[in-house]
Backbone as JSON Lines, residues from 0, in Angstrom:
{"i":0,"aa":"X","n":[-65.4,-43.43,48.67],"ca":[-65.2,-43.4,46.91],"c":[-66.9,-43.36,46.54]}
{"i":1,"aa":"X","n":[-67.47,-44.18,47.1],"ca":[-69.2,-44.55,46.53],"c":[-69.85,-43.11,46.94]}
{"i":2,"aa":"X","n":[-69.51,-42.43,47.99],"ca":[-70.33,-41.26,48.24],"c":[-70.25,-39.9,47.26]}
{"i":3,"aa":"X","n":[-68.49,-40.03,46.74],"ca":[-68.26,-39.11,45.94],"c":[-68.78,-39.64,44.45]}
{"i":4,"aa":"X","n":[-68.63,-40.56,44.13],"ca":[-69.27,-41.1,42.74],"c":[-70.7,-40.85,42.64]}
{"i":5,"aa":"X","n":[-71.61,-40.95,43.64],"ca":[-72.86,-40.94,43.86],"c":[-73.11,-39.39,43.74]}
{"i":6,"aa":"X","n":[-72.47,-38.48,44.47],"ca":[-72.69,-36.98,44.3],"c":[-72.26,-36.51,42.85]}
{"i":7,"aa":"X","n":[-71.33,-36.91,42.54],"ca":[-70.93,-36.51,40.95],"c":[-71.99,-37.19,39.95]}
{"i":8,"aa":"X","n":[-72.58,-38.34,40.11],"ca":[-73.5,-38.84,39.41],"c":[-74.94,-37.71,39.18]}
{"i":9,"aa":"X","n":[-75.21,-37.55,40.72],"ca":[-76.23,-36.64,40.72],"c":[-76.42,-35.29,40.09]}
{"i":10,"aa":"X","n":[-74.85,-34.85,40.25],"ca":[-74.73,-33.43,39.78],"c":[-74.81,-33.51,38.32]}
{"i":11,"aa":"X","n":[-73.97,-34.59,37.66],"ca":[-73.98,-34.59,36.44],"c":[-75.36,-34.51,35.65]}
{"i":12,"aa":"X","n":[-76.07,-35.52,36.22],"ca":[-77.65,-35.54,35.78],"c":[-78.49,-34.16,35.94]}
{"i":13,"aa":"X","n":[-78.14,-33.22,37.01],"ca":[-78.86,-31.97,37.3],"c":[-78.09,-31.26,36.26]}
{"i":14,"aa":"X","n":[-77.05,-30.94,36.04],"ca":[-76.53,-30.33,34.88],"c":[-77.01,-30.69,33.53]}
{"i":15,"aa":"X","n":[-77.36,-31.93,33.32],"ca":[-77.58,-31.89,31.95],"c":[-79.17,-31.72,32.02]}
{"i":16,"aa":"X","n":[-79.81,-31.86,32.87],"ca":[-81.57,-31.49,32.88],"c":[-81.6,-29.8,32.83]}
{"i":17,"aa":"X","n":[-80.71,-29.17,33.87],"ca":[-81.13,-27.77,34.27],"c":[-80.82,-27.21,33.01]}
{"i":18,"aa":"X","n":[-79.79,-27.65,32.26],"ca":[-79.21,-26.88,30.81],"c":[-80.26,-26.9,29.69]}
{"i":19,"aa":"X","n":[-81.62,-27.45,30.11],"ca":[-82.17,-27.86,28.69],"c":[-82.61,-26.58,28.25]}
{"i":20,"aa":"X","n":[-83.36,-25.93,28.98],"ca":[-84.19,-24.64,28.35],"c":[-83.75,-23.1,29.11]}
{"i":21,"aa":"X","n":[-83.72,-22.2,28.57],"ca":[-83.29,-20.91,29.04],"c":[-84.57,-20.53,30.08]}
{"i":22,"aa":"X","n":[-84.04,-19.48,30.88],"ca":[-85.13,-19.11,31.95],"c":[-85.7,-20.1,32.85]}
{"i":23,"aa":"X","n":[-84.99,-21.28,33.03],"ca":[-85.64,-22.14,33.87],"c":[-85.29,-21.58,35.15]}
{"i":24,"aa":"X","n":[-86.12,-22.3,36.3],"ca":[-86.31,-21.54,37.99],"c":[-85.04,-21.88,38.43]}
{"i":25,"aa":"X","n":[-84.5,-20.95,38.5],"ca":[-83.15,-20.53,39.12],"c":[-82.99,-21.47,40.44]}
{"i":26,"aa":"X","n":[-84.09,-21.53,41.22],"ca":[-84.0,-21.99,42.85],"c":[-83.83,-23.55,42.49]}
{"i":27,"aa":"X","n":[-84.07,-24.23,41.34],"ca":[-84.22,-25.48,41.15],"c":[-82.88,-26.07,41.46]}
{"i":28,"aa":"X","n":[-81.65,-25.11,41.0],"ca":[-80.29,-25.67,40.92],"c":[-79.71,-26.23,42.33]}
{"i":29,"aa":"X","n":[-80.41,-25.29,43.38],"ca":[-79.82,-25.61,44.72],"c":[-80.7,-26.62,45.59]}
{"i":30,"aa":"X","n":[-81.93,-27.38,44.75],"ca":[-82.57,-28.39,45.43],"c":[-82.0,-29.67,45.14]}
{"i":31,"aa":"X","n":[-82.38,-30.76,46.0],"ca":[-81.56,-32.13,46.1],"c":[-82.41,-32.61,44.81]}
{"i":32,"aa":"X","n":[-81.31,-33.5,44.28],"ca":[-81.96,-34.46,42.94],"c":[-82.38,-35.61,43.38]}
{"i":33,"aa":"X","n":[-83.41,-36.19,42.99],"ca":[-83.82,-37.46,43.14],"c":[-84.23,-38.35,42.14]}
{"i":34,"aa":"X","n":[-83.42,-39.38,41.9],"ca":[-83.67,-40.27,40.65],"c":[-83.97,-41.5,41.03]}
{"i":35,"aa":"X","n":[-85.25,-42.0,40.29],"ca":[-85.65,-43.45,40.54],"c":[-85.54,-44.04,39.25]}
{"i":36,"aa":"X","n":[-85.38,-45.33,39.22],"ca":[-85.42,-46.02,38.18],"c":[-85.66,-47.78,38.74]}
{"i":37,"aa":"X","n":[-85.9,-48.41,37.83],"ca":[-85.99,-50.0,38.25],"c":[-84.72,-50.65,38.32]}
{"i":38,"aa":"X","n":[-83.76,-50.23,37.42],"ca":[-82.55,-50.36,37.66],"c":[-81.66,-49.52,37.25]}
{"i":39,"aa":"X","n":[-80.23,-49.43,38.15],"ca":[-79.29,-48.56,37.83],"c":[-77.46,-49.18,37.73]}
{"i":40,"aa":"X","n":[-77.18,-48.97,36.63],"ca":[-75.76,-49.58,36.54],"c":[-74.71,-48.73,36.17]}
{"i":41,"aa":"X","n":[-73.77,-48.68,37.02],"ca":[-72.68,-47.61,36.76],"c":[-71.33,-48.17,36.7]}
{"i":42,"aa":"X","n":[-70.61,-47.86,35.47],"ca":[-69.43,-48.49,35.19],"c":[-68.21,-47.12,35.53]}
{"i":43,"aa":"X","n":[-67.65,-47.1,36.64],"ca":[-66.65,-45.69,36.68],"c":[-65.79,-46.02,35.63]}
{"i":44,"aa":"X","n":[-65.17,-47.21,35.47],"ca":[-64.24,-47.44,34.63],"c":[-64.36,-46.69,33.3]}
{"i":45,"aa":"X","n":[-65.62,-47.01,32.57],"ca":[-65.94,-46.4,31.26],"c":[-66.83,-45.07,31.28]}
{"i":46,"aa":"X","n":[-66.94,-44.59,32.52],"ca":[-67.64,-43.21,32.71],"c":[-69.22,-43.38,32.0]}
{"i":47,"aa":"X","n":[-69.69,-44.7,32.22],"ca":[-71.1,-45.0,31.92],"c":[-72.15,-45.05,33.14]}
{"i":48,"aa":"X","n":[-73.28,-44.51,32.87],"ca":[-74.44,-44.85,34.09],"c":[-75.67,-45.16,33.06]}
{"i":49,"aa":"X","n":[-76.19,-45.96,33.53],"ca":[-77.49,-46.3,32.96],"c":[-78.63,-46.3,33.68]}
{"i":50,"aa":"X","n":[-79.58,-45.82,33.65],"ca":[-80.97,-45.82,34.25],"c":[-82.02,-46.35,33.5]}
{"i":51,"aa":"X","n":[-82.55,-47.5,33.88],"ca":[-83.54,-48.11,33.03],"c":[-84.41,-48.8,33.88]}
{"i":52,"aa":"X","n":[-85.8,-48.31,33.03],"ca":[-87.12,-48.66,33.64],"c":[-87.75,-47.67,34.36]}
{"i":53,"aa":"X","n":[-88.63,-47.08,33.88],"ca":[-89.41,-46.06,34.83],"c":[-88.75,-45.0,35.27]}
{"i":54,"aa":"X","n":[-87.98,-44.34,34.22],"ca":[-86.65,-43.35,35.17],"c":[-87.66,-42.22,35.43]}
{"i":55,"aa":"X","n":[-87.42,-41.62,36.74],"ca":[-88.0,-40.39,36.87],"c":[-86.67,-39.59,37.59]}
{"i":56,"aa":"X","n":[-86.64,-38.52,37.12],"ca":[-85.76,-37.56,37.71],"c":[-86.52,-36.41,38.14]}
{"i":57,"aa":"X","n":[-86.32,-35.81,39.3],"ca":[-87.1,-34.73,39.96],"c":[-86.0,-33.7,40.7]}
{"i":58,"aa":"X","n":[-85.73,-32.39,40.78],"ca":[-85.08,-31.51,41.05],"c":[-85.77,-30.12,41.18]}
{"i":59,"aa":"X","n":[-86.38,-29.76,42.54],"ca":[-87.39,-28.76,42.48],"c":[-88.52,-28.85,41.53]}
{"i":60,"aa":"X","n":[-88.59,-27.91,40.66],"ca":[-89.78,-27.86,39.6],"c":[-89.58,-29.0,38.52]}
{"i":61,"aa":"X","n":[-88.25,-29.2,38.29],"ca":[-87.77,-30.09,37.07],"c":[-88.34,-31.53,37.46]}
{"i":62,"aa":"X","n":[-88.63,-31.88,36.25],"ca":[-89.39,-33.2,36.2],"c":[-89.13,-34.12,34.97]}
{"i":63,"aa":"X","n":[-88.27,-35.18,34.93],"ca":[-87.87,-35.71,33.7],"c":[-88.5,-37.31,33.82]}
{"i":64,"aa":"X","n":[-88.72,-37.86,32.56],"ca":[-89.35,-39.2,32.76],"c":[-89.02,-39.63,31.63]}
{"i":65,"aa":"X","n":[-88.56,-40.86,31.47],"ca":[-87.9,-41.58,30.4],"c":[-88.14,-43.24,30.51]}
{"i":66,"aa":"X","n":[-88.06,-44.1,29.75],"ca":[-87.86,-45.35,29.58],"c":[-86.38,-45.83,30.02]}
{"i":67,"aa":"X","n":[-85.56,-45.06,29.59],"ca":[-84.25,-45.24,29.72],"c":[-83.22,-44.07,29.71]}
{"i":68,"aa":"X","n":[-82.31,-43.8,30.32],"ca":[-81.23,-42.88,30.29],"c":[-79.97,-43.35,30.16]}
{"i":69,"aa":"X","n":[-79.19,-43.15,29.49],"ca":[-77.87,-43.25,29.28],"c":[-77.03,-42.26,29.71]}
{"i":70,"aa":"X","n":[-75.87,-42.38,30.35],"ca":[-75.04,-41.04,30.56],"c":[-73.56,-41.21,30.45]}
{"i":71,"aa":"X","n":[-72.78,-40.64,29.64],"ca":[-71.36,-41.06,29.3],"c":[-70.72,-39.52,29.7]}
{"i":72,"aa":"X","n":[-69.68,-39.82,30.19],"ca":[-68.86,-38.97,30.89],"c":[-67.21,-39.08,30.07]}
{"i":73,"aa":"X","n":[-66.47,-37.96,29.74],"ca":[-65.15,-38.42,29.33],"c":[-64.21,-37.71,30.66]}
{"i":74,"aa":"X","n":[-62.81,-37.82,30.33],"ca":[-61.97,-37.6,31.16],"c":[-61.84,-35.93,31.73]}
{"i":75,"aa":"X","n":[-62.49,-35.35,31.01],"ca":[-62.29,-34.17,31.52],"c":[-63.86,-33.31,32.03]}
{"i":76,"aa":"X","n":[-64.57,-34.24,31.99],"ca":[-65.9,-34.15,32.62],"c":[-67.38,-33.98,31.71]}
{"i":77,"aa":"X","n":[-66.76,-33.85,30.26],"ca":[-68.07,-33.74,29.5],"c":[-68.96,-34.69,29.65]}
{"i":78,"aa":"X","n":[-70.06,-34.51,29.19],"ca":[-71.05,-35.34,29.33],"c":[-72.18,-35.56,28.16]}
{"i":79,"aa":"X","n":[-72.52,-36.85,28.04],"ca":[-73.59,-36.78,26.64],"c":[-74.26,-38.09,27.39]}
{"i":80,"aa":"X","n":[-75.82,-37.65,27.29],"ca":[-76.78,-38.44,27.95],"c":[-78.01,-38.59,26.75]}
{"i":81,"aa":"X","n":[-78.67,-39.74,26.67],"ca":[-79.35,-40.42,25.82],"c":[-80.69,-40.64,26.53]}
{"i":82,"aa":"X","n":[-81.92,-40.15,26.28],"ca":[-83.03,-40.85,26.93],"c":[-83.94,-41.38,26.02]}
{"i":83,"aa":"X","n":[-84.51,-42.55,26.24],"ca":[-85.45,-42.86,25.44],"c":[-86.75,-43.29,26.05]}
{"i":84,"aa":"X","n":[-87.95,-43.18,25.0],"ca":[-89.28,-43.37,25.93],"c":[-90.09,-43.2,24.64]}
{"i":85,"aa":"X","n":[-91.29,-43.27,25.23],"ca":[-92.31,-43.08,24.36],"c":[-93.68,-42.1,24.86]}
{"i":86,"aa":"X","n":[-93.43,-41.08,25.03],"ca":[-92.22,-40.47,24.97],"c":[-91.28,-40.0,26.25]}
{"i":87,"aa":"X","n":[-90.19,-39.49,26.01],"ca":[-89.15,-38.89,27.02],"c":[-89.99,-37.7,27.24]}
{"i":88,"aa":"X","n":[-90.23,-37.08,28.54],"ca":[-90.65,-36.01,28.8],"c":[-90.0,-35.23,29.94]}
{"i":89,"aa":"X","n":[-90.08,-34.0,29.92],"ca":[-89.31,-32.9,30.87],"c":[-90.6,-31.72,30.97]}
{"i":90,"aa":"X","n":[-90.73,-31.27,32.17],"ca":[-91.3,-30.16,32.68],"c":[-90.55,-29.13,33.75]}
{"i":91,"aa":"X","n":[-90.57,-28.03,33.27],"ca":[-89.82,-27.31,34.43],"c":[-90.41,-25.77,34.58]}
{"i":92,"aa":"X","n":[-90.78,-25.3,35.76],"ca":[-91.13,-23.82,35.79],"c":[-90.33,-23.08,35.09]}
{"i":93,"aa":"X","n":[-90.55,-21.99,34.77],"ca":[-89.84,-20.88,34.24],"c":[-89.63,-19.77,35.52]}
{"i":94,"aa":"X","n":[-88.77,-19.04,35.32],"ca":[-88.43,-17.87,36.54],"c":[-89.19,-17.04,36.07]}
{"i":95,"aa":"X","n":[-89.74,-16.49,37.2],"ca":[-90.57,-15.2,37.52],"c":[-92.02,-15.19,37.05]}
{"i":96,"aa":"X","n":[-92.46,-16.09,36.36],"ca":[-93.28,-16.37,35.92],"c":[-94.12,-17.56,36.13]}
{"i":97,"aa":"X","n":[-95.76,-17.47,36.37],"ca":[-96.3,-18.93,36.48],"c":[-96.78,-19.53,35.19]}
{"i":98,"aa":"X","n":[-95.36,-20.15,34.83],"ca":[-95.34,-21.04,33.54],"c":[-94.41,-21.95,33.49]}
{"i":99,"aa":"X","n":[-94.88,-22.9,32.69],"ca":[-94.06,-24.3,32.35],"c":[-93.54,-24.46,31.05]}
{"i":100,"aa":"X","n":[-92.2,-25.06,30.99],"ca":[-91.85,-25.74,29.6],"c":[-91.9,-27.22,29.58]}
{"i":101,"aa":"X","n":[-92.79,-27.57,28.71],"ca":[-92.83,-28.93,28.32],"c":[-92.11,-29.32,27.29]}
{"i":102,"aa":"X","n":[-91.68,-30.51,27.07],"ca":[-90.84,-31.03,25.93],"c":[-91.32,-32.62,25.78]}
{"i":103,"aa":"X","n":[-91.07,-33.19,24.53],"ca":[-91.87,-34.46,24.44],"c":[-90.95,-34.95,23.16]}
{"i":104,"aa":"X","n":[-90.23,-35.96,23.2],"ca":[-89.82,-36.64,22.3],"c":[-89.69,-38.22,22.21]}
{"i":105,"aa":"X","n":[-89.67,-38.87,21.05],"ca":[-89.45,-40.33,21.43],"c":[-87.87,-40.61,21.96]}
{"i":106,"aa":"X","n":[-86.93,-39.76,21.72],"ca":[-85.51,-39.53,22.01],"c":[-85.05,-38.35,22.27]}
{"i":107,"aa":"X","n":[-84.18,-38.19,23.47],"ca":[-83.77,-36.7,23.78],"c":[-82.24,-37.36,23.84]}
{"i":108,"aa":"X","n":[-81.47,-36.02,23.39],"ca":[-80.0,-36.11,23.19],"c":[-79.52,-34.75,23.75]}
{"i":109,"aa":"X","n":[-78.65,-34.68,24.84],"ca":[-77.81,-33.62,25.43],"c":[-76.04,-33.8,25.31]}
{"i":110,"aa":"X","n":[-75.51,-33.05,24.92],"ca":[-74.39,-33.05,25.02],"c":[-73.59,-31.62,25.75]}
{"i":111,"aa":"X","n":[-72.95,-31.97,26.86],"ca":[-72.83,-30.78,27.71],"c":[-71.61,-29.97,27.57]}
{"i":112,"aa":"X","n":[-70.63,-30.58,26.63],"ca":[-69.58,-29.94,25.94],"c":[-70.14,-28.74,25.09]}
{"i":113,"aa":"X","n":[-71.13,-29.05,24.43],"ca":[-71.76,-28.16,23.05],"c":[-72.86,-27.2,24.04]}
{"i":114,"aa":"X","n":[-73.31,-27.71,24.93],"ca":[-74.58,-27.09,25.4],"c":[-76.09,-27.23,24.51]}
{"i":115,"aa":"X","n":[-75.98,-28.51,24.01],"ca":[-76.96,-28.69,22.96],"c":[-77.84,-29.85,23.36]}
{"i":116,"aa":"X","n":[-79.22,-29.63,22.87],"ca":[-80.33,-30.64,23.15],"c":[-80.85,-30.87,22.02]}
{"i":117,"aa":"X","n":[-81.38,-32.03,21.77],"ca":[-82.17,-32.53,20.4],"c":[-83.37,-33.54,21.08]}
{"i":118,"aa":"X","n":[-84.24,-33.13,20.72],"ca":[-85.77,-33.96,20.66],"c":[-85.97,-34.74,19.43]}
{"i":119,"aa":"X","n":[-85.8,-35.75,19.03],"ca":[-85.9,-36.59,18.03],"c":[-87.04,-37.72,18.02]}
{"i":120,"aa":"X","n":[-87.89,-37.63,16.99],"ca":[-89.11,-38.36,16.65],"c":[-90.29,-37.68,17.67]}
{"i":121,"aa":"X","n":[-91.51,-37.31,16.64],"ca":[-92.68,-37.01,17.46],"c":[-92.11,-35.84,18.06]}
{"i":122,"aa":"X","n":[-91.16,-34.91,18.16],"ca":[-90.63,-34.1,19.17],"c":[-91.75,-32.89,19.32]}
{"i":123,"aa":"X","n":[-91.87,-32.51,20.64],"ca":[-92.82,-31.06,20.97],"c":[-92.46,-30.69,22.02]}
{"i":124,"aa":"X","n":[-92.41,-29.19,21.78],"ca":[-92.04,-28.08,23.11],"c":[-93.15,-27.31,23.06]}
{"i":125,"aa":"X","n":[-93.65,-27.09,24.23],"ca":[-94.9,-26.43,24.8],"c":[-94.43,-25.41,25.92]}
{"i":126,"aa":"X","n":[-94.55,-24.21,25.73],"ca":[-94.41,-23.15,26.66],"c":[-95.81,-22.12,26.92]}
{"i":127,"aa":"X","n":[-96.09,-22.32,27.97],"ca":[-97.66,-21.61,28.28],"c":[-98.48,-22.22,27.01]}
{"i":128,"aa":"X","n":[-99.34,-21.23,26.22],"ca":[-100.1,-21.93,25.56],"c":[-99.46,-21.94,24.49]}
{"i":129,"aa":"X","n":[-98.14,-21.6,23.94],"ca":[-97.33,-21.67,22.6],"c":[-96.81,-23.12,22.31]}
{"i":130,"aa":"X","n":[-96.74,-23.59,21.36],"ca":[-96.07,-24.84,21.19],"c":[-95.56,-25.05,19.71]}
{"i":131,"aa":"X","n":[-94.7,-25.64,19.64],"ca":[-93.86,-26.26,18.37],"c":[-93.81,-27.62,18.25]}
{"i":132,"aa":"X","n":[-94.08,-28.23,17.31],"ca":[-94.18,-29.75,16.74],"c":[-93.23,-29.89,15.52]}
{"i":133,"aa":"X","n":[-92.57,-31.03,15.42],"ca":[-91.6,-31.54,14.29],"c":[-91.43,-32.94,14.75]}
{"i":134,"aa":"X","n":[-90.65,-33.63,13.39],"ca":[-89.8,-34.5,13.8],"c":[-88.59,-34.72,14.69]}
{"i":135,"aa":"X","n":[-88.19,-33.35,14.85],"ca":[-87.07,-33.07,15.44],"c":[-86.59,-31.43,15.8]}
{"i":136,"aa":"X","n":[-86.4,-31.5,16.92],"ca":[-86.2,-30.03,17.71],"c":[-84.81,-29.97,18.14]}
{"i":137,"aa":"X","n":[-84.06,-29.02,17.5],"ca":[-82.64,-28.77,18.32],"c":[-82.59,-27.62,18.77]}
{"i":138,"aa":"X","n":[-81.85,-27.5,19.9],"ca":[-81.73,-26.22,20.65],"c":[-80.11,-26.28,21.24]}
{"i":139,"aa":"X","n":[-79.54,-25.03,20.86],"ca":[-78.39,-24.73,21.3],"c":[-78.47,-23.46,22.47]}
{"i":140,"aa":"X","n":[-78.36,-23.85,23.5],"ca":[-78.33,-22.73,24.81],"c":[-77.23,-21.87,24.78]}
{"i":141,"aa":"X","n":[-76.36,-21.85,24.46],"ca":[-75.28,-20.97,24.09],"c":[-75.71,-20.1,22.95]}
{"i":142,"aa":"X","n":[-75.93,-20.07,21.72],"ca":[-76.76,-19.39,21.0],"c":[-78.03,-18.88,21.25]}
{"i":143,"aa":"X","n":[-78.7,-19.6,22.01],"ca":[-79.99,-19.44,22.05],"c":[-80.76,-19.71,20.82]}
{"i":144,"aa":"X","n":[-80.67,-20.67,20.13],"ca":[-81.53,-20.89,18.64],"c":[-81.76,-22.19,18.74]}
{"i":145,"aa":"X","n":[-83.13,-22.08,18.37],"ca":[-83.65,-23.61,17.8],"c":[-83.75,-23.66,16.24]}
{"i":146,"aa":"X","n":[-83.91,-25.06,16.06],"ca":[-84.16,-25.51,14.63],"c":[-85.26,-26.79,14.95]}
{"i":147,"aa":"X","n":[-86.22,-26.35,14.07],"ca":[-87.57,-27.73,14.26],"c":[-87.45,-27.92,12.72]}
{"i":148,"aa":"X","n":[-87.64,-29.5,12.15],"ca":[-87.62,-30.08,11.45],"c":[-88.98,-30.87,10.89]}
{"i":149,"aa":"X","n":[-89.6,-30.87,10.02],"ca":[-90.9,-31.93,9.94],"c":[-89.96,-32.89,9.06]}
{"i":150,"aa":"X","n":[-90.96,-33.75,8.59],"ca":[-90.32,-34.86,8.18],"c":[-91.84,-36.04,8.18]}
{"i":151,"aa":"X","n":[-91.23,-36.96,7.58],"ca":[-92.49,-38.46,7.32],"c":[-92.63,-38.73,8.71]}
{"i":152,"aa":"X","n":[-91.67,-38.8,9.55],"ca":[-92.0,-39.38,10.6],"c":[-92.63,-38.84,11.77]}
{"i":153,"aa":"X","n":[-93.14,-37.43,11.37],"ca":[-93.92,-36.73,12.23],"c":[-95.21,-37.01,12.44]}
{"i":154,"aa":"X","n":[-95.92,-37.71,13.66],"ca":[-97.13,-38.1,13.88],"c":[-97.76,-37.48,14.76]}
{"i":155,"aa":"X","n":[-97.34,-36.52,15.33],"ca":[-97.81,-35.76,16.33],"c":[-99.06,-34.94,15.9]}
{"i":156,"aa":"X","n":[-98.9,-34.3,14.62],"ca":[-99.78,-33.66,13.81],"c":[-100.13,-34.0,12.79]}
{"i":157,"aa":"X","n":[-101.22,-35.05,12.59],"ca":[-101.54,-35.78,11.35],"c":[-101.71,-34.71,10.39]}
{"i":158,"aa":"X","n":[-102.79,-33.54,10.64],"ca":[-103.06,-32.39,9.65],"c":[-102.21,-31.81,9.13]}
{"i":159,"aa":"X","n":[-100.92,-31.89,9.99],"ca":[-99.55,-31.04,9.4],"c":[-98.98,-31.58,7.82]}
{"i":160,"aa":"X","n":[-99.33,-33.15,7.83],"ca":[-98.4,-33.92,6.56],"c":[-97.13,-33.7,6.9]}
{"i":161,"aa":"X","n":[-96.14,-33.84,7.93],"ca":[-94.97,-33.97,8.03],"c":[-94.32,-32.8,8.08]}
{"i":162,"aa":"X","n":[-94.84,-31.8,8.27],"ca":[-94.28,-30.29,8.53],"c":[-94.44,-29.89,9.81]}
{"i":163,"aa":"X","n":[-93.69,-28.97,9.84],"ca":[-93.63,-28.08,11.49],"c":[-94.83,-27.41,11.71]}
{"i":164,"aa":"X","n":[-95.11,-27.58,12.75],"ca":[-96.49,-26.98,13.33],"c":[-95.92,-25.89,14.57]}
{"i":165,"aa":"X","n":[-96.51,-24.68,14.22],"ca":[-96.3,-23.78,15.47],"c":[-97.42,-23.03,15.57]}
{"i":166,"aa":"X","n":[-97.85,-23.03,17.38],"ca":[-98.69,-22.3,17.67],"c":[-98.39,-21.17,18.7]}
{"i":167,"aa":"X","n":[-98.84,-20.02,18.43],"ca":[-98.55,-18.93,18.82],"c":[-99.99,-18.18,19.44]}
{"i":168,"aa":"X","n":[-99.79,-18.2,20.59],"ca":[-101.05,-17.43,21.15],"c":[-100.82,-15.97,21.88]}
{"i":169,"aa":"X","n":[-101.74,-14.96,21.1],"ca":[-101.16,-13.57,21.52],"c":[-101.73,-13.48,23.12]}
{"i":170,"aa":"X","n":[-100.61,-12.72,23.53],"ca":[-100.58,-12.17,25.1],"c":[-101.87,-11.42,25.19]}
{"i":171,"aa":"X","n":[-102.35,-11.54,26.35],"ca":[-104.0,-10.64,26.68],"c":[-103.29,-9.16,26.8]}
{"i":172,"aa":"X","n":[-103.94,-8.42,26.03],"ca":[-103.81,-7.02,26.25],"c":[-104.17,-6.41,27.45]}
{"i":173,"aa":"X","n":[-103.74,-5.24,28.11],"ca":[-104.24,-4.81,29.18],"c":[-105.39,-3.88,28.83]}
{"i":174,"aa":"X","n":[-106.16,-4.12,29.95],"ca":[-107.7,-3.5,29.84],"c":[-107.45,-2.21,29.54]}
{"i":175,"aa":"X","n":[-108.42,-1.34,28.47],"ca":[-108.12,0.17,28.2],"c":[-108.83,0.85,29.72]}
{"i":176,"aa":"X","n":[-108.33,1.86,29.97],"ca":[-108.47,2.68,31.25],"c":[-110.27,2.99,30.84]}
{"i":177,"aa":"X","n":[-111.06,3.12,31.86],"ca":[-112.53,3.2,31.5],"c":[-112.59,4.8,31.28]}
{"i":178,"aa":"X","n":[-113.21,5.02,30.04],"ca":[-113.34,6.77,29.79],"c":[-113.98,7.4,30.8]}
{"i":179,"aa":"X","n":[-113.31,8.63,31.22],"ca":[-114.13,9.54,32.29],"c":[-114.99,10.31,31.47]}
{"i":180,"aa":"X","n":[-116.25,10.6,32.02],"ca":[-117.2,11.27,31.54],"c":[-116.89,12.86,31.37]}
{"i":181,"aa":"X","n":[-116.87,13.16,30.26],"ca":[-116.85,14.65,30.3],"c":[-118.13,15.56,30.97]}
{"i":182,"aa":"X","n":[-117.83,16.57,31.63],"ca":[-118.61,17.44,32.38],"c":[-119.58,18.25,31.44]}
{"i":183,"aa":"X","n":[-121.01,18.14,31.59],"ca":[-121.82,19.02,30.44],"c":[-121.41,20.34,31.04]}
{"i":184,"aa":"X","n":[-121.54,21.39,29.59],"ca":[-121.02,22.68,29.69],"c":[-122.12,23.41,30.88]}
{"i":185,"aa":"X","n":[-121.77,24.48,31.61],"ca":[-122.67,24.89,32.41],"c":[-123.86,25.97,31.45]}
{"i":186,"aa":"X","n":[-124.95,25.81,32.25],"ca":[-125.73,26.78,31.42],"c":[-125.52,28.23,31.39]}
{"i":187,"aa":"X","n":[-125.78,29.17,30.6],"ca":[-125.54,30.4,30.19],"c":[-126.66,31.18,30.78]}
């Protein structure tokens, strides 16, 4: 029973974390999941798992850090996970590019039944040189839609005054081909 529960727990955490952002490193799904915490509490009757104190979850290029992560599952296997920290943070390499997505927030909530993730309180997501900041960031992986809200609690950007801040860096343009010299006309 313990081996089965341990495997299910690792799989559940992996599914939660791998579903965070589109285009994540596909190979990560086949990598072992390593979870470290100061304390782990499992209640199989209630379907709850608590990882408390310096929580670190690593699977391939995916890395999640939090002070605490609580995972609850129901009878059909749907999972809700809540991570808290100052900040909760994740980082994962994107497929086919040498680029990472990083996310930060005071709180992270994930619902597997809805495939939705929220970063709450000082939320920030960075991909390459692009970045979005707000008091909360909502992501629906089914519809591939984001929603970012500003608010009085936003302290990540003092100059933003509680507004959403988006930084988009233009992609480098390909170098123009060198001009070929035009031959001089032949003397007549």
